[in-house]
C-alpha positions in Angstrom: -30.0 -65.8 -9.7 -27.6 -68.7 -9.5 -25.6 -67.0 -12.4 -25.5 -63.4 -10.6 -23.5 -65.4 -7.6 -20.5 -63.6 -7.1 -17.2 -65.5 -5.2 -16.1 -64.1 -1.9 -13.1 -63.3 -3.1 -14.4 -60.9 -5.4 -16.8 -59.6 -3.3 -14.3 -58.7 -0.9 -11.4 -57.4 -4.0 -14.6 -55.0 -4.8 -15.2 -53.7 -1.2 -11.6 -53.1 -0.8 -11.2 -51.4 -4.2 -14.2 -48.9 -3.1 -12.5 -48.5 0.3 -9.7 -47.6 -1.1 -11.2 -45.3 -3.7 -13.1 -43.5 -0.8 -9.9 -43.1 1.1 -8.3 -41.5 -1.9 -11.2 -39.6 -2.8 -11.2 -38.2 1.1 -7.4 -37.5 1.0 -8.2 -35.8 -2.8 -11.1 -33.7 -1.1 -8.6 -32.8 2.1 -5.8 -32.1 0.2 -7.7 -29.7 -2.2 -9.7 -28.2 0.7 -6.5 -27.5 2.8 -4.8 -26.2 -0.2 -7.5 -23.8 -1.1 -7.2 -22.4 2.8 -3.5 -22.3 2.5 -4.1 -19.9 -0.8 -6.5 -17.5 1.1 -3.9 -17.2 3.8 -1.3 -16.6 1.1 -3.9 -13.9 -0.7 -4.7 -12.2 2.4 -1.1 -12.0 3.5 -0.3 -10.2 0.1 -2.9 -7.8 0.6 -1.4 -6.8 4.2 1.8 -6.7 2.5 0.2 -4.2 -0.5 -1.3 -1.9 2.7 2.2 -1.5 4.2 3.7 -1.0 1.1 1.3 1.8 0.7 2.3 2.8 4.1 6.0 3.0 3.3 5.3 4.9 0.1 3.7 7.7 1.9 6.8 8.3 4.3 9.0 10.0 1.6 5.4 11.8 1.1 5.6 12.9 3.9 8.7 14.3 4.2 8.7 16.2 0.7 5.8 17.8 1.7 6.8 18.6 5.0 10.2 19.8 3.7 8.2 21.3 0.3 6.0 23.7 2.7 8.4 24.5 5.1 10.9 25.3 2.4 7.9 27.5 0.4 7.2 29.1 4.1 10.5 29.8 4.6 11.4 31.0 1.2 8.5 33.5 1.7 10.0 34.7 5.2 13.1 35.4 3.5 11.4 37.0 0.9 9.6 39.3 3.1 12.4 39.8 5.5 14.8 40.8 2.6 12.4 42.9 1.2 11.7 44.8 4.5 15.4 45.3 5.0 16.0 46.7 1.6 13.2 48.9 2.1 14.5 50.3 5.9 18.3 50.2 4.6 17.1 52.8 1.8 18.3 56.5 2.4 16.2 58.5 0.8 15.8 57.8 -2.9 11.9 57.9 -3.4 12.6 55.5 -6.5 14.4 53.0 -5.0 12.2 53.1 -2.3 8.8 52.6 -4.1 10.6 49.5 -5.9 11.3 48.3 -2.6 8.0 48.7 -1.4 6.3 46.9 -4.3 9.0 43.9 -3.6 7.9 44.2 -0.3 3.8 44.1 -1.0 4.5 41.3 -3.3 6.5 39.1 -1.3 4.4 40.3 1.8 1.2 39.3 -0.2 2.5 35.8 -1.4 3.1 35.4 2.1 -0.1 36.4 4.0 -2.1 34.6 1.0 -0.5 31.4 1.6 -0.1 31.7 5.5 -4.3 32.5 4.9 -5.0 29.6 2.6 -2.5 27.3 4.6 -3.4 28.2 8.0 -6.9 29.9 8.1 -7.1 28.9 11.6 -3.7 30.0 13.1 -3.3 26.9 15.2 -4.4 24.5 12.5 -2.0 22.3 10.8 -0.9 23.0 7.0 -3.3 21.8 4.6 -1.0 19.6 2.7 0.3 17.7 6.0 -3.4 17.3 6.8 -3.7 15.7 3.5 -1.0 13.5 4.5 -2.4 12.9 7.8 -5.8 11.5 6.1 -3.9 9.4 3.7 -1.6 7.8 6.5 -4.9 7.3 8.7 -7.0 5.4 5.8 -3.8 3.3 5.3 -3.5 2.4 8.8 -7.2 1.6 9.1 -7.0 -0.4 5.5 -3.7 -2.2 7.1 -6.2 -3.2 10.5 -8.9 -4.3 8.1 -6.1 -6.6 6.2 -4.7 -7.9 8.9 -8.5 -8.9 10.2 -9.2 -10.5 6.6 -5.7 -12.4 6.8 -6.5 -13.4 10.6 -9.6 -14.6 9.5 -8.0 -16.6 6.9 -5.6 -17.6 9.1 -8.3 -19.0 11.5 -10.3 -20.8 8.8 -7.1 -22.7 7.5 -5.5 -23.6 11.0 -9.1 -25.0 11.6 -9.3 -26.8 8.5 -6.0 -28.5 9.2 -6.6 -29.8 12.6 -10.3 -30.9 11.6 -10.7 -34.7 10.7 -10.3 -36.4 8.4 -7.6 -33.4 7.5 -5.5 -34.1 10.7 -4.6 -37.2 9.2 -3.0 -36.1 6.1 -2.0 -32.1 6.7 1.5 -33.0 8.1 2.5 -35.4 5.5 1.6 -33.0 2.8 3.4 -30.1 5.0 0.4 -28.4 5.8 1.7 -26.6 8.7 -0.4 -24.0 11.2 -0.2 -20.6 9.9 0.7 -17.7 12.7 -2.0 -15.1 13.5 -0.9 -11.6 13.0 -1.0 -10.2 16.2 0.3 -6.6 16.5 0.6 -6.5 20.3 2.7 -9.8 20.3 4.7 -9.8 17.7 6.4 -13.1 16.3 10.1 -13.0 15.4 11.4 -16.1 13.2 
């Protein structure tokens, strides 16, 4: 065993190298873990943004639906009213009244069918608007869900950068606490 004898300096150097390697590995693992958590936060925020973009894209659709529905119903109403006025203002010519009656019947039938289809219950909202409202509600629920996933990712990330040994390196590597998405108490930068 005399040949395996190591000098104290060599042992100290090996211990120092092993200690440095352990520290470097801890820093690398801590850094990689924080990067993964940060990417999770960024990914979930992107999901929130996508859901909001869908909500924003629904707004012009809402106006189109409302305007289209109103214009269509208004035009039907105008057509019925005009056909009625034409018929009422005809003096006695049966052929003209027959033509006016056909126009009135066509306009009135279109109006009644549209109203019956769109408003089976007179107090109901038009179907297009109900569809929009369903999409809007679905999008709002999706935003709430994505916001929860985002906040979960923020919690994991914030916890990771505050835990030992990450807390020793987080600031040095530029990892800062992420903000929670609190709809009730928004943060304005």
